[in-house]
C-alpha positions in Angstrom: -37.2 -22.1 2.6 -37.5 -21.3 -1.2 -40.1 -22.4 -3.3 -40.0 -22.9 -7.0 -41.8 -20.8 -9.6 -44.9 -22.6 -9.5 -45.2 -21.9 -5.8 -46.1 -25.5 -5.0 -44.4 -25.5 -1.7 -41.7 -27.8 -2.8 -38.2 -26.7 -2.1 -36.0 -25.9 -5.1 -32.4 -26.6 -4.5 -31.1 -26.1 -7.8 -30.0 -22.0 -6.7 -28.3 -23.5 -4.0 -26.1 -25.5 -6.2 -25.3 -22.7 -8.2 -24.6 -20.3 -5.3 -22.5 -23.1 -3.6 -20.4 -24.0 -6.6 -19.8 -20.1 -6.9 -18.6 -19.8 -3.3 -16.4 -22.9 -3.8 -14.8 -21.3 -6.8 -14.3 -18.3 -5.0 -12.6 -19.9 -2.3 -10.2 -21.8 -4.4 -9.2 -18.6 -6.3 -8.5 -16.8 -2.9 -6.4 -20.0 -1.8 -4.6 -20.0 -5.3 -3.9 -16.1 -4.9 -2.7 -16.7 -1.5 -0.4 -19.3 -2.3 0.9 -17.0 -5.4 1.4 -13.9 -3.0 3.3 -16.3 -0.4 5.5 -17.7 -3.4 6.1 -13.8 -4.4 7.1 -12.8 -0.8 9.5 -15.6 -0.5 11.2 -14.9 -4.1 11.3 -11.2 -3.1 13.1 -11.9 0.2 15.7 -14.5 -0.7 16.4 -13.5 -4.5 15.3 -9.9 -4.5 13.3 -10.4 -7.7 10.4 -8.4 -8.5 6.7 -9.6 -9.4 4.6 -8.4 -12.1 1.3 -7.9 -10.5 -1.9 -6.6 -12.3 -4.7 -4.9 -10.3 -7.7 -2.7 -10.5 -6.8 1.0 -8.9 -9.3 3.0 -6.8 -10.7 4.9 -9.9 -11.5 1.4 -11.5 -8.6 1.5 -14.0 -6.7 -1.9 -14.7 -3.0 -1.1 -13.9 0.2 -3.2 -13.3 3.3 -2.9 -11.3 6.6 -4.5 -11.1 7.8 -4.4 -7.4 9.8 -6.9 -4.9 7.2 -8.3 -2.4 8.5 -8.0 1.1 5.4 -9.1 3.2 1.9 -10.4 3.0 -0.9 -9.7 5.5 -4.6 -10.8 5.8 -5.6 -7.5 3.6 -2.4 -6.3 2.0 0.9 -6.7 0.2 3.8 -4.8 1.4 6.5 -3.9 -1.2 10.0 -3.2 -0.6 10.3 0.6 0.2 6.8 0.5 2.3 4.3 1.0 -0.4 1.2 -1.0 0.1 -1.6 -2.7 -2.2 -5.0 -4.2 -1.0 -5.2 -7.9 -1.9 -8.7 -7.5 -2.9 -7.6 -5.3 -5.8 -5.4 -7.9 -7.5 -6.5 -9.6 -10.4 -3.1 -11.6 -11.5 0.3 -12.2 -10.4 3.2 -13.1 -12.8 6.2 -14.5 -10.9 
């Protein structure tokens, strides 16, 4: 149980609301990312069209690539030719 700054013993739920909202926003962003990745996979498999993907490299450098998305797993996207990219590094997708 959290106490407010005066230590009166009363529960202060304002922090819980902020944390709950951030978790909800993160969940929405993850859902939107997954939807965009699935669309990129369909476009890649049906029309052989490349998708522009912005991501953060292992060195922490913002990078981009334009590849045909062949498959999407829970943690990675797989490009035509077998290259893989972790989903948690992706910052933006342009279809």
